C-alpha positions as CSV (number, residue, x, y, z in Angstrom):
1,X,-34.5,-7.2,-4.6
2,X,-34.4,-10.4,-6.3
3,X,-34.2,-11.3,-10.2
4,X,-38.0,-11.4,-10.5
5,X,-38.2,-8.2,-9.0
6,X,-37.0,-6.7,-11.8
7,X,-37.3,-7.3,-15.4
8,X,-34.6,-7.2,-18.4
9,X,-34.8,-3.4,-20.1
10,X,-35.3,-1.6,-16.4
11,X,-33.5,2.0,-16.2
12,X,-30.2,0.2,-15.9
13,X,-27.3,2.1,-15.8
14,X,-24.3,1.4,-18.6
15,X,-22.1,0.3,-15.5
16,X,-25.1,-2.6,-15.2
17,X,-25.0,-3.3,-18.7
18,X,-22.3,-3.8,-19.7
19,X,-19.7,-3.8,-16.9
20,X,-21.3,-5.7,-13.8
21,X,-21.6,-8.5,-16.2
22,X,-17.7,-8.7,-16.2
23,X,-16.9,-8.1,-12.9
24,X,-19.5,-10.4,-11.7
25,X,-17.9,-13.5,-14.0
26,X,-14.5,-12.1,-12.7
27,X,-16.1,-12.2,-9.2
28,X,-16.8,-15.9,-9.7
29,X,-13.6,-17.0,-11.9
30,X,-10.9,-16.0,-9.6
31,X,-11.3,-17.4,-6.4
32,X,-11.6,-21.1,-8.1
33,X,-9.8,-20.1,-10.7
34,X,-6.7,-17.8,-9.9
35,X,-6.9,-16.2,-6.2
36,X,-3.4,-17.8,-4.9
37,X,-1.6,-18.5,-8.0
38,X,-2.4,-22.5,-7.4
39,X,-4.2,-22.9,-10.2
40,X,-1.9,-21.2,-12.6
41,X,0.7,-22.9,-11.8
42,X,-1.4,-25.9,-12.2
43,X,-2.2,-25.2,-15.3
44,X,-0.1,-22.8,-17.1
45,X,3.6,-23.2,-15.9
46,X,3.6,-26.7,-16.9
47,X,3.9,-25.1,-21.3
48,X,6.2,-22.7,-19.9
49,X,5.9,-18.9,-19.4
50,X,5.2,-18.3,-23.9
51,X,3.0,-21.5,-23.8
52,X,1.2,-20.3,-20.5
53,X,0.5,-17.3,-22.2
54,X,-0.8,-18.6,-24.9
55,X,-3.3,-20.8,-23.0
56,X,-4.2,-17.5,-20.6
57,X,-5.0,-16.3,-24.2
58,X,-7.0,-19.0,-25.3
59,X,-8.9,-19.6,-22.3
60,X,-10.2,-15.5,-22.5
61,X,-11.3,-16.0,-26.3
62,X,-13.3,-19.2,-25.3
63,X,-14.5,-17.3,-22.1
64,X,-15.8,-14.1,-24.5
65,X,-17.7,-16.1,-27.0
66,X,-19.5,-18.3,-24.4
67,X,-20.6,-15.6,-22.3
68,X,-21.7,-13.5,-25.6
69,X,-23.6,-16.7,-26.0
70,X,-24.9,-17.5,-23.0
71,X,-25.8,-13.5,-22.1
72,X,-28.2,-13.6,-25.8
73,X,-30.0,-17.0,-24.8
74,X,-31.0,-15.6,-21.6
75,X,-32.0,-12.8,-23.1
76,X,-33.6,-14.5,-25.7
77,X,-35.7,-16.9,-23.0
78,X,-36.0,-14.5,-20.4
79,X,-33.9,-16.9,-18.4
80,X,-32.6,-15.4,-14.9
81,X,-31.4,-17.9,-13.2
82,X,-29.5,-21.1,-13.9
83,X,-32.4,-23.7,-13.9
84,X,-34.4,-21.2,-16.0
85,X,-31.8,-21.3,-18.3
86,X,-31.3,-25.4,-18.5
87,X,-34.7,-25.8,-18.6
88,X,-35.0,-23.8,-22.2
89,X,-31.7,-25.0,-23.5
90,X,-31.9,-28.9,-22.1
91,X,-35.6,-29.5,-21.7
92,X,-36.5,-32.6,-19.4
93,X,-32.6,-32.8,-19.2
94,X,-31.7,-29.8,-17.5
95,X,-31.4,-31.9,-14.4
96,X,-27.8,-33.0,-15.7
97,X,-26.5,-29.6,-15.7
98,X,-28.1,-29.5,-11.9
99,X,-25.8,-31.9,-10.8
100,X,-22.8,-30.9,-12.7
101,X,-23.7,-27.8,-10.6
102,X,-24.3,-28.9,-7.3
103,X,-20.5,-30.6,-7.6
104,X,-19.1,-27.5,-8.8
105,X,-20.0,-25.7,-6.2
106,X,-18.8,-28.2,-3.5
107,X,-15.6,-28.9,-5.3
108,X,-14.8,-24.5,-5.4
109,X,-16.4,-23.8,-1.9
110,X,-14.0,-26.2,-0.8
111,X,-10.6,-24.8,-2.9
112,X,-12.0,-21.7,-0.9
113,X,-12.4,-22.7,2.5
114,X,-8.8,-24.5,1.9
115,X,-8.2,-21.4,0.6
116,X,-8.7,-19.4,3.6
117,X,-7.5,-21.6,5.8
118,X,-4.1,-21.2,4.0
119,X,-3.8,-17.9,4.0
120,X,-5.1,-17.3,7.8
121,X,-2.1,-19.7,8.9
122,X,0.4,-18.4,6.3
123,X,-0.3,-14.5,7.6
124,X,-1.3,-14.6,11.3
125,X,0.1,-18.7,12.0
126,X,-4.0,-19.0,12.8
127,X,-5.0,-22.7,12.8
128,X,-6.6,-23.0,8.8
129,X,-10.2,-23.5,10.4
130,X,-10.1,-20.0,11.3
131,X,-9.9,-18.4,8.0
132,X,-12.0,-21.0,6.6
133,X,-14.7,-19.7,9.2
134,X,-14.4,-16.5,8.6
135,X,-15.3,-16.4,5.2
136,X,-18.0,-18.9,5.6
137,X,-19.7,-15.8,8.1
138,X,-18.5,-13.2,5.7
139,X,-20.2,-15.2,2.6
140,X,-23.4,-16.0,4.2
141,X,-23.7,-12.3,5.4
142,X,-23.3,-10.9,2.1
143,X,-25.8,-14.0,0.3
144,X,-28.4,-12.9,3.3
145,X,-29.8,-9.8,1.4
146,X,-30.1,-10.9,-2.5
147,X,-28.9,-9.0,-6.1
148,X,-28.2,-6.1,-4.7
149,X,-26.1,-6.9,-1.7
150,X,-23.6,-9.2,-4.0
151,X,-24.0,-6.5,-6.9
152,X,-22.6,-3.9,-4.5
153,X,-19.8,-6.9,-3.2
154,X,-18.9,-7.6,-7.1
155,X,-18.4,-3.9,-7.6
156,X,-16.5,-2.5,-4.9
157,X,-13.9,-5.4,-4.5
158,X,-13.9,-5.2,-8.2
159,X,-11.8,-2.0,-8.1
160,X,-9.9,-3.0,-4.8
161,X,-8.8,-5.8,-6.9
162,X,-7.4,-4.3,-9.8
163,X,-6.0,-1.9,-8.3
164,X,-3.7,-4.5,-6.0
165,X,-2.8,-6.8,-9.0
166,X,-1.6,-3.0,-10.7
167,X,0.2,-2.6,-7.6
168,X,1.6,-6.0,-7.3
169,X,2.9,-6.0,-10.9
170,X,4.8,-2.7,-10.6
171,X,6.2,-3.7,-7.1
172,X,7.4,-7.1,-9.1
173,X,8.9,-5.4,-12.3
174,X,10.9,-3.2,-9.9
175,X,12.0,-5.9,-7.0
176,X,12.5,-8.7,-9.9
177,X,12.3,-7.6,-13.3
178,X,15.4,-8.9,-14.5
179,X,14.5,-12.4,-13.4
180,X,11.4,-12.2,-15.2
181,X,13.2,-11.2,-18.5
182,X,15.4,-13.8,-18.0
183,X,12.7,-16.9,-17.7
184,X,11.1,-15.6,-20.3
185,X,14.3,-16.5,-22.6
186,X,14.2,-19.4,-21.2
187,X,13.8,-22.3,-23.9
188,X,10.6,-24.3,-22.0
189,X,8.5,-27.1,-23.4
190,X,5.8,-25.0,-24.9
191,X,3.4,-28.4,-25.7
192,X,0.5,-28.5,-24.1
193,X,-0.8,-24.9,-23.7
194,X,-4.2,-25.8,-25.9
195,X,-5.1,-28.2,-23.9
196,X,-4.0,-26.7,-20.7
197,X,-6.1,-23.1,-21.8
198,X,-9.2,-25.2,-22.6
199,X,-9.3,-27.0,-19.3
200,X,-9.2,-23.7,-17.5
201,X,-11.5,-21.9,-19.0
202,X,-13.8,-25.1,-19.1
203,X,-14.5,-25.7,-15.6
204,X,-14.3,-21.4,-14.9
205,X,-17.1,-21.0,-18.0
206,X,-19.9,-21.9,-15.8
207,X,-19.6,-18.5,-13.9
208,X,-21.3,-17.3,-17.0
209,X,-24.5,-18.9,-15.9
210,X,-23.9,-18.5,-12.1
211,X,-24.0,-14.8,-12.7
212,X,-26.9,-14.7,-14.8
213,X,-29.4,-12.8,-12.3
214,X,-27.4,-9.3,-13.7
215,X,-28.6,-10.3,-17.3
216,X,-31.7,-8.6,-16.4
217,X,-29.9,-4.7,-16.3
218,X,-29.5,-5.9,-20.3
219,X,-31.9,-3.8,-22.5
220,X,-31.1,-5.4,-25.7
221,X,-29.0,-8.0,-27.3
222,X,-26.3,-5.7,-28.6
223,X,-26.1,-5.5,-25.0
224,X,-25.8,-9.2,-24.1
225,X,-23.0,-9.8,-26.6
226,X,-20.7,-6.6,-26.0
227,X,-21.0,-7.2,-22.4
228,X,-20.1,-11.1,-22.9
229,X,-17.3,-9.8,-25.0
230,X,-15.8,-7.4,-22.6
231,X,-16.0,-10.2,-19.8
232,X,-13.1,-12.7,-20.8
233,X,-10.5,-9.7,-21.0
234,X,-11.9,-8.4,-17.9
235,X,-12.1,-11.5,-15.8
236,X,-8.3,-12.4,-16.9
237,X,-6.4,-9.1,-16.7
238,X,-5.8,-9.9,-13.3
239,X,-4.2,-13.4,-13.9
240,X,-2.2,-12.6,-16.7
241,X,-0.5,-10.1,-14.3
242,X,0.0,-12.4,-11.3
243,X,1.7,-15.1,-14.0
244,X,4.4,-12.4,-15.3
245,X,4.8,-12.2,-12.1
246,X,5.6,-16.1,-11.2
247,X,7.7,-16.4,-14.1
248,X,10.2,-14.7,-12.5
249,X,11.2,-18.0,-9.8
250,X,10.4,-20.3,-13.1
251,X,10.5,-23.6,-12.5
252,X,10.7,-23.8,-8.7
253,X,7.2,-21.7,-7.9
254,X,5.0,-24.1,-9.5
255,X,5.4,-26.6,-7.0
256,X,4.1,-23.7,-4.1
257,X,1.2,-24.2,-2.6
258,X,0.3,-20.4,-2.5
259,X,2.2,-19.1,-5.1
260,X,1.0,-15.6,-4.0
261,X,2.4,-15.8,-1.0
262,X,5.6,-16.7,-1.9
263,X,6.0,-14.2,-4.0
264,X,5.0,-11.5,-1.2
265,X,7.7,-12.8,0.7
266,X,10.1,-12.5,-2.1
267,X,9.1,-8.9,-2.1
268,X,9.8,-8.5,1.6
269,X,6.8,-5.7,2.0
270,X,5.2,-6.5,4.9
271,X,2.3,-3.8,4.3
272,X,1.7,-4.9,1.2
273,X,1.9,-8.7,2.2
274,X,-1.2,-8.0,4.5
275,X,-3.0,-5.6,1.7
276,X,-2.4,-8.4,-1.0
277,X,-3.4,-11.2,1.0
278,X,-6.6,-9.1,1.9
279,X,-7.7,-8.9,-1.5
280,X,-7.1,-12.3,-1.7
281,X,-9.6,-13.1,0.9
282,X,-11.9,-10.3,-1.0
283,X,-11.7,-12.1,-4.1
284,X,-12.3,-15.6,-2.6
285,X,-15.8,-14.2,-0.9
286,X,-17.0,-12.5,-4.3
287,X,-16.4,-15.9,-5.7
288,X,-18.4,-17.8,-3.0
289,X,-20.9,-15.3,-2.9
290,X,-21.4,-15.4,-6.7
291,X,-22.1,-19.3,-5.9
292,X,-24.0,-19.3,-3.2
293,X,-26.4,-16.5,-4.8
294,X,-26.9,-18.4,-8.0
295,X,-28.6,-21.6,-6.0
296,X,-30.5,-19.3,-3.8
297,X,-32.1,-17.4,-6.8
298,X,-33.0,-21.0,-8.2
299,X,-34.5,-22.0,-5.2
300,X,-36.2,-18.2,-5.1
301,X,-37.6,-18.7,-8.5
302,X,-39.2,-22.3,-7.8
303,X,-40.8,-21.5,-4.6
304,X,-41.9,-17.5,-6.2
305,X,-43.7,-19.9,-9.4
306,X,-45.0,-22.7,-6.5
307,X,-45.9,-20.0,-3.4
308,X,-46.0,-17.0,-4.9
309,X,-43.5,-15.2,-2.8
310,X,-39.6,-16.5,-2.9
311,X,-37.0,-16.9,-0.8
312,X,-36.6,-14.5,2.8
313,X,-33.6,-13.2,3.8
314,X,-33.3,-15.7,6.7
315,X,-33.8,-18.2,4.3
316,X,-31.3,-17.4,2.4
317,X,-28.5,-17.1,5.1
318,X,-29.8,-20.7,6.1
319,X,-29.3,-22.6,2.8
320,X,-25.9,-20.2,2.2
321,X,-24.9,-21.6,5.9
322,X,-26.2,-25.1,4.7
323,X,-24.0,-25.0,2.0
324,X,-21.0,-23.6,3.3
325,X,-20.9,-25.8,6.3
326,X,-21.2,-29.0,4.7
327,X,-17.8,-28.1,2.5
328,X,-15.6,-27.1,5.2
329,X,-15.3,-30.9,6.2
330,X,-14.4,-31.4,2.5
331,X,-11.6,-28.4,2.3
332,X,-10.1,-30.2,5.8
333,X,-10.1,-33.4,4.6
334,X,-8.7,-32.7,1.3
335,X,-6.4,-29.9,1.4
336,X,-6.1,-27.3,-1.7
337,X,-3.6,-28.8,-4.1
338,X,-5.3,-32.1,-4.3
339,X,-8.6,-30.5,-4.8
340,X,-7.3,-28.4,-7.1
341,X,-5.5,-31.2,-9.0
342,X,-8.2,-34.3,-8.5
343,X,-11.4,-32.1,-9.2
344,X,-11.3,-29.5,-12.1
345,X,-9.8,-31.4,-14.4
346,X,-12.9,-33.6,-14.7
347,X,-15.4,-31.2,-14.0
348,X,-13.8,-29.3,-17.0
349,X,-14.8,-32.1,-19.2
350,X,-18.5,-32.9,-17.5
351,X,-19.3,-28.6,-18.1
352,X,-18.1,-28.9,-21.5
353,X,-20.4,-31.9,-22.0
354,X,-23.9,-30.1,-20.5
355,X,-23.2,-26.6,-21.0
356,X,-20.7,-25.6,-23.9
357,X,-21.5,-27.8,-26.3
358,X,-25.5,-27.3,-25.7
359,X,-25.3,-24.1,-26.2
360,X,-23.7,-24.3,-28.9
361,X,-25.6,-27.2,-30.8
362,X,-29.0,-26.2,-29.7
363,X,-28.7,-22.6,-28.3
364,X,-27.0,-20.9,-31.3
365,X,-28.8,-22.4,-33.8
366,X,-31.8,-20.6,-31.8
367,X,-30.6,-17.2,-31.9
368,X,-29.3,-17.5,-35.5
369,X,-33.2,-17.6,-36.1
370,X,-34.0,-15.2,-33.8
371,X,-35.9,-17.5,-31.7
372,X,-37.3,-15.8,-28.5
373,X,-40.1,-17.7,-26.4
374,X,-40.0,-16.4,-22.4
375,X,-43.6,-17.9,-22.7
376,X,-42.1,-21.8,-23.3
377,X,-39.5,-21.0,-20.5
378,X,-42.3,-20.4,-17.5
379,X,-44.5,-22.9,-18.7
380,X,-41.7,-25.1,-18.5
381,X,-40.8,-23.7,-15.2
382,X,-44.5,-24.4,-14.2
383,X,-44.9,-27.9,-15.1
384,X,-41.7,-29.1,-13.8
385,X,-40.9,-27.9,-10.4
């Protein structure tokens, strides 16, 4: 079933209304945000232990506020894919977000591919392309069957992820908790935390529009705001646990390509090492599925308007595979550290300009005035597809 098949407010469970959006947002954020720990090293470790935590709290607040506004605006204009959303928000300038989103997808899928390759090399000694291809096949497989398949993935991977991260922090505290406490007392430079938090939040917040298909489960604007406010902490909690563990080896860990693998080697627990790397692969899988599924839903909406029928499973699989195979070559060419260091900061400013600023400047006033125009959204889609 696609987003067009099920209107908002149709027999939705409490989980679908309040927790699924947060789990879905976390799913998109974690792969491009902190699954390997590389992003935490890039944006938060330079500000030291306490400065890094301050930046993460700032990012959490930004995520919650923007998710709440995004979900509420999406319900107001009945937009359950990113294209419909930006047609309603930006009018004829909606294409600016489309360009930014395509760049975002190319970047994060490339990062995911590079990360999967690094995991395969670190855990099995296999050529990186093995891990990258395995991730590609898995993403295409889940994206083939639409919302129901992707939402089940978000749900079950979330249980695995939170459980593994909880076990990870307990093992880290047991294994090198004294080092964590000692390094939190280091007089480290705490400047730059606000910029780090803002940058990190900005390029990841695009996840709020990536997961718009799940907004159809919400039955009221109160649902939308509540789910949005909860989404920030749900997405950031595992990152904070990860960051605390990383502090045991601060500042040297900042130079590690895969901080997660470095920490696991220090724990010296082979069984947990493989479990954690499996969890990271699952996190990359759900993040990649979220990004690809958003494009599938965008194409599906246009096809339903133009032809009266949406994407078939074969069409979804073909589109997903085309995106993924193209990004493999980007990942192989540039590598994980270079992709994160050079691409994410630029993308953060673009997302701020074409999404966050217009949402606050244009979308929020419409919400305050209680303007709900689902008919306008449909007419815009029909006039410029």
